[in-house]
C-alpha positions in Angstrom: -18.5 -4.7 0.3 -17.0 -7.6 -1.2 -18.3 -7.6 -5.0 -19.7 -11.1 -6.1 -18.3 -12.7 -9.1 -19.9 -11.9 -12.0 -21.1 -14.3 -15.2 -20.2 -12.7 -18.7 -23.9 -12.0 -19.0 -24.4 -10.1 -15.9 -21.2 -8.0 -16.2 -22.4 -7.0 -19.7 -25.7 -5.9 -18.0 -23.8 -3.9 -15.5 -21.6 -2.3 -18.0 -24.9 -1.6 -20.0 -26.4 0.0 -16.8 -23.3 1.9 -16.3 -23.2 3.5 -19.7 -26.8 4.3 -20.0 -27.2 5.3 -16.0 -24.0 6.6 -14.7 -25.7 8.1 -11.6 -27.4 4.8 -10.6 -25.2 3.2 -8.3 -25.4 -0.6 -6.9 -25.3 -0.6 -3.1 -25.2 -4.5 -2.4 -22.4 -6.6 -3.6 -25.2 -9.2 -5.4 -26.4 -6.3 -7.6 -29.8 -6.4 -5.8 -29.8 -2.7 -4.4 -29.5 0.6 -6.5 -29.5 4.2 -5.5 -29.2 7.6 -7.4 -30.7 9.7 -10.0 -32.4 9.1 -13.3 -31.8 11.9 -15.7 -34.6 13.0 -18.1 -34.6 16.2 -20.0 -31.8 17.6 -18.1 -33.9 16.7 -14.9 -32.8 14.7 -11.8 -35.1 12.7 -10.2 -33.5 10.6 -7.2 -35.0 6.8 -7.0 -33.8 3.9 -5.1 -34.7 -0.2 -6.2 -34.8 -3.3 -4.9 -34.2 -5.9 -7.6 -34.9 -9.5 -5.6 -34.6 -11.6 -8.5 -31.8 -9.7 -10.3 -31.0 -10.1 -13.3 -34.8 -10.2 -13.8 -36.8 -7.1 -13.2 -39.9 -9.3 -11.6 -41.2 -7.9 -8.3 -38.7 -5.0 -8.6 -39.8 -2.5 -5.9 -39.2 1.4 -7.0 -39.0 4.1 -4.3 -38.9 7.7 -5.5 -39.2 11.4 -4.8 -42.9 12.5 -4.8 -42.5 14.5 -8.2 -41.5 11.5 -9.9 -44.3 9.5 -8.3 -46.9 12.0 -9.5 -45.5 11.8 -12.9 -45.9 8.0 -13.1 -49.3 8.1 -11.2 -51.0 7.9 -15.0 -48.9 5.1 -15.8 -49.2 2.9 -12.5 -50.5 0.0 -14.5 -48.0 -0.2 -16.9 -45.1 0.0 -14.0 -46.7 -2.7 -12.2 -47.1 -5.0 -15.3 -43.5 -4.7 -16.2 -42.7 -5.4 -12.5 -44.6 -8.9 -12.6 -42.6 -9.8 -16.1 -39.0 -11.6 -16.3 -37.6 -8.9 -18.6 -33.8 -8.2 -17.6 -33.4 -4.9 -15.1 -31.4 -3.1 -17.9 -34.2 -3.2 -19.9 -36.6 -2.2 -17.3 -34.7 0.9 -16.6 -34.6 1.6 -20.7 -38.6 1.7 -20.7 -38.9 3.6 -17.4 -36.6 6.0 -18.5 -38.4 6.5 -21.6 -42.1 6.4 -20.0 -40.4 9.4 -17.8 -39.5 11.5 -21.2 -42.9 10.9 -22.6 -44.3 12.5 -19.6 -42.6 15.1 -19.4 -42.8 16.2 -23.4 -46.9 15.6 -22.8 -46.9 18.4 -20.0 -45.7 17.0 -17.1 -43.1 19.6 -16.9 -45.2 22.3 -16.6 -47.8 20.8 -14.5 -45.0 20.1 -11.7 -43.1 23.5 -12.0 -40.1 21.1 -12.2 -37.8 24.0 -13.8 -38.2 26.2 -10.8 -37.9 23.7 -8.3 -35.2 21.0 -9.4 -33.4 18.7 -7.2 -30.3 20.6 -5.6 -28.6 17.7 -3.5 -25.2 19.0 -5.2 -23.2 17.0 -2.8 -25.0 13.7 -3.3 -24.7 14.6 -7.2 -21.2 15.0 -6.7 -20.6 11.7 -4.8 -22.7 10.2 -7.2 -20.7 11.3 -10.5 -17.5 10.2 -8.7 -18.8 6.7 -8.0 -19.3 6.6 -11.8 -15.8 7.4 -12.3 -14.7 4.7 -9.8 -16.8 2.1 -11.5 -15.9 3.0 -14.8 -11.9 2.9 -14.0 -12.7 -0.6 -11.7 -14.5 -2.1 -14.9 -11.3 -1.4 -16.6 -8.9 -3.0 -14.1 -11.3 -6.2 -14.2 -12.9 -8.0 -11.3 -9.9 -10.3 -11.2 -8.1 -7.6 -9.4 -10.6 -6.3 -6.8 -10.5 -7.9 -3.5 -13.0 -5.2 -1.5 -14.7 -2.1 -1.5 -16.9 -0.5 1.4 -20.5 0.6 0.9 -19.2 4.5 0.5 -16.8 3.7 -2.2 -14.1 5.3 0.5 -11.7 2.2 0.6 -11.1 0.0 -2.0 -8.4 -3.3 -2.1 -6.7 -4.5 -5.1 -4.5 -7.1 -5.4 -1.5 -8.5 -8.4 -0.1 -11.7 -8.5 3.7 -11.3 -9.7 5.9 -13.2 -11.9 6.8 -15.7 -9.2 2.9 -16.1 -8.1 3.4 -14.0 -5.1 0.4 -12.0 -3.8 0.5 -8.4 -3.4 -2.4 -6.1 -1.9 -2.7 -2.3 -2.7 -5.0 -0.8 -0.1 -6.4 2.9 -1.3 -8.5 5.4 0.5 -10.5 7.7 -1.4 -11.6 11.1 -0.6 -13.4 14.3 -2.7 -11.6 17.0 -3.5 -14.1 20.0 -2.9 -15.4 21.6 -6.3 -14.3 18.4 -8.1 -16.4 15.4 -9.1 -13.1 13.1 -9.1 -12.1 11.3 -6.0 -8.7 11.3 -5.2 -6.7 8.6 -3.3 -4.0 7.9 -1.0 -2.2 4.4 -0.2 -2.9 3.3 3.0 -1.3 -0.2 2.8 1.1 -1.9 0.9 4.2 -4.0 1.0 6.2 -1.5 -1.2 8.9 0.8 0.3 7.6 4.3 1.0 9.7 5.8 -2.0 7.5 3.5 -4.5 4.4 4.6 -2.8 5.0 8.0 -3.5 5.3 7.3 -7.3 1.9 5.6 -6.9 0.3 8.2 -5.5 1.3 10.6 -8.1 -1.0 9.1 -10.7 -4.3 10.7 -10.4 -6.3 7.9 -11.8 -6.8 4.7 -9.9 -6.2 2.4 -13.2 -2.6 4.2 -13.6 -1.9 3.9 -10.4 -2.2 0.0 -10.3 -0.6 -0.3 -13.1 2.4 1.6 -11.9 1.9 -0.8 -8.6 2.1 -3.8 -10.8 5.3 -2.5 -13.1 7.0 -1.3 -9.5 6.3 -4.9 -8.0 8.2 -6.6 -11.2 11.0 -4.1 -11.2 11.9 -4.9 -7.5 11.9 -8.9 -8.1 15.6 -9.0 -8.2 16.0 -7.0 -4.9 13.7 -9.3 -2.9 15.4 -12.3 -4.2 18.6 -11.0 -2.9 17.1 -10.1 0.4 15.5 -13.7 0.4 18.9 -15.1 -0.3 20.3 -13.3 2.6 18.3 -14.3 4.9 18.2 -18.2 4.1 22.0 -18.0 4.1 23.3 -15.1 6.4 23.3 -14.4 10.0 20.5 -11.5 9.9 20.1 -9.0 12.9 17.9 -6.8 11.7 14.8 -6.6 10.7 13.9 -9.2 13.0 10.8 -9.6 11.1 11.5 -8.8 7.4 8.8 -7.2 5.4 9.0 -6.7 1.5 9.0 -2.8 2.2 12.2 -3.3 3.9 15.1 -2.7 1.4 17.9 -3.5 3.8 19.7 -6.2 6.1 21.9 -6.0 8.7 24.2 -9.0 8.7 27.2 -10.0 10.8 30.5 -10.1 9.0 32.7 -11.3 11.9 30.1 -12.0 15.0 29.5 -10.3 17.4 32.4 -7.3 16.5 31.8 -6.4 12.9 28.6 -5.7 10.9 27.4 -4.6 7.7 24.3 -2.8 6.7 23.4 -3.7 2.9 20.5 -1.5 1.5 19.4 -1.3 -2.0 17.7 2.1 -3.6 14.1 0.8 -4.5 14.4 3.6 -7.4 17.6 2.0 -8.7 17.2 -1.4 -8.4 19.8 -2.2 -11.1 22.2 -0.7 -8.9 24.6 -2.6 -6.5 23.6 -2.0 -2.7 25.2 0.2 -0.2 27.1 -1.2 2.3 27.9 0.4 5.7 30.1 -1.4 8.4 29.7 -1.0 11.8 31.8 -2.4 14.7 35.5 -1.9 16.2 37.0 1.0 14.5 40.4 -1.0 14.0 38.5 -4.0 12.0 35.8 -2.0 9.9 38.8 0.2 8.6 40.6 -2.9 7.1 36.9 -4.1 5.9 36.1 -0.7 4.4 39.5 -0.4 2.7 39.0 -4.0 1.2 35.8 -3.5 -0.2 36.5 0.0 -2.1 39.3 -1.8 -3.4 37.4 -4.8 -4.9 33.8 -2.8 -5.9 34.3 -3.3 -9.4 34.4 -6.9 -9.3 30.9 -6.7 -8.2 29.0 -8.8 -10.9 25.1 -8.4 -12.0 25.2 -11.9 -13.1 26.3 -13.3 -9.6 24.2 -13.9 -6.9 24.2 -11.5 -3.6 26.2 -14.4 -1.5 28.9 -14.8 -4.3 29.1 -10.7 -4.7 29.6 -10.1 -1.2 32.2 -12.6 -0.5 33.9 -11.2 -3.8 34.3 -7.5 -2.7 35.0 -8.6 1.0 37.3 -11.2 0.1 35.6 -13.8 2.4 35.2 -17.4 1.3 32.1 -17.3 3.5 29.5 -15.5 5.6 28.6 -16.1 8.7 25.5 -18.6 9.7 23.6 -18.0 12.9 24.3 -20.1 15.8 21.6 -23.0 16.7 19.2 -21.8 19.2 20.9 -23.8 22.1 23.9 -21.6 21.6 24.9 -18.2 21.6 28.0 -16.1 21.3 26.6 -13.2 23.1 25.1 -12.4 26.8 22.2 -14.2 28.0 20.6 -11.2 29.1 20.9 -9.3 25.7 19.4 -10.3 22.2 22.1 -10.5 19.2 22.5 -7.0 17.8 21.2 -5.3 20.8 22.5 -2.2 22.5 23.5 -3.1 25.9 22.5 0.0 27.5 18.9 0.5 26.0 18.6 -3.0 25.2 16.8 -2.3 21.7 18.2 -2.8 18.4 16.7 0.4 16.8 16.8 3.7 18.4 14.9 6.2 16.6 15.4 4.4 13.3 19.2 4.1 14.1 20.9 0.6 14.7 23.6 0.3 17.2 27.1 1.6 15.5 29.6 1.5 18.2 31.4 -1.9 19.5 33.9 -2.4 22.5 37.3 -3.8 20.8 37.4 -6.2 23.9 34.0 -7.8 24.9 32.7 -6.8 21.6 29.5 -5.4 23.0 27.3 -2.9 20.7 25.9 0.4 21.6 24.0 3.2 19.8 26.2 6.0 19.4 23.7 8.4 21.7 23.5 6.0 24.4 27.0 5.3 24.7 27.8 9.1 24.5 25.1 10.1 27.6 26.6 7.2 29.2 30.3 8.0 28.9 29.3 11.8 30.1 28.1 10.3 33.1 31.1 8.5 34.2 34.0 10.2 36.4 37.0 10.4 34.6 35.4 10.4 30.9 37.4 13.1 28.9 35.9 15.1 25.7 38.4 15.9 23.0 37.5 16.8 19.2 33.9 16.1 19.3 34.6 12.4 20.8 34.2 11.4 24.5 36.5 8.7 25.9 35.6 6.6 29.1 35.2 2.8 30.2 33.1 0.3 28.5 29.9 -0.2 30.0 30.3 -3.7 30.1 34.1 -4.6 30.4 35.3 -1.1 31.5 37.8 -1.2 29.0 39.0 2.5 27.6 37.1 3.3 24.4 35.6 6.5 22.4 32.7 7.6 21.2 31.9 10.3 18.8 29.1 13.1 19.5 25.8 11.9 18.1 25.3 15.7 16.4 28.7 14.6 14.2 27.5 11.6 13.1 26.3 11.8 9.7 
């Protein structure tokens, strides 16, 4: 259900009901239906209320088990009079509970043999107690962060607006642990990387998990700024449709023969990204040496583009071509392996490149292709044979030897 926005007076009423009747749970978004238990003299009575004129108790309907009905049988006129009044619903509950306690003290307990025939509904009681805990935590978070919650309290959606006014959703799935009243939860959907999700799920309480969620979002702001800058100013090959959870970009350095994958560790956001080069060996060897020689020039106060140009000793980074032009084959998308026609294969990107035609290949695809070619040779963990595109002799390492 999607909870309705409450006025301060309604919120105060719900807090009062939650505090005094923790086993009574609202089951509608407008707080006009409740189900659960009333506890009196250590006895639980199952009840449900329909409150058509909430927050007033006027015309409220009470449905209860037969024991409570018998207990209130001598006070029907009193209860009926209350339901025609306009007193607040929380006051109605206070007076109803006081009436039940008086009836028990006046001999109703022995008359109904309640001690020997008390309610057993253990599973339902565990659920209600866990609902009470969830409601307490949601109250602590505030309704402004709650997007939705379903009727059985097993799915909760929370939102947070970061310092750049971007919205982030945290969708939780709740479940009971046998013998424990507290509901546990798992993150089923968010825009954060998996490593951060694992940190969030370590927190046992929803309130702590949400605070960690908010803190991690602010910590990742600099990485997201760098990734957005790369998306705007570089020729990005992968991911094709970036998500905030994607902590990497693969870009062209010298299209289409040399590429670089730039990856951030979300748990170490202040460290420079890791850069891996892909392409023709002769070209990436020179580039790797340049990068290692100038890595200490990486400056935290500089933009990601300035830093990349500095450590790679480039004046600028390639821009994507206009939509009407292409430097690659019309039948192969930019960055695709020309054997399997995919960018990613089992999570891996094309790492091999022909030095002549500049075609890209996944290591596994090229190794298998060359293995089927007559005249191919295998020496010291490498196989050599004709390029699938231009037939120039090229070599490929065994996939099992590639870290």
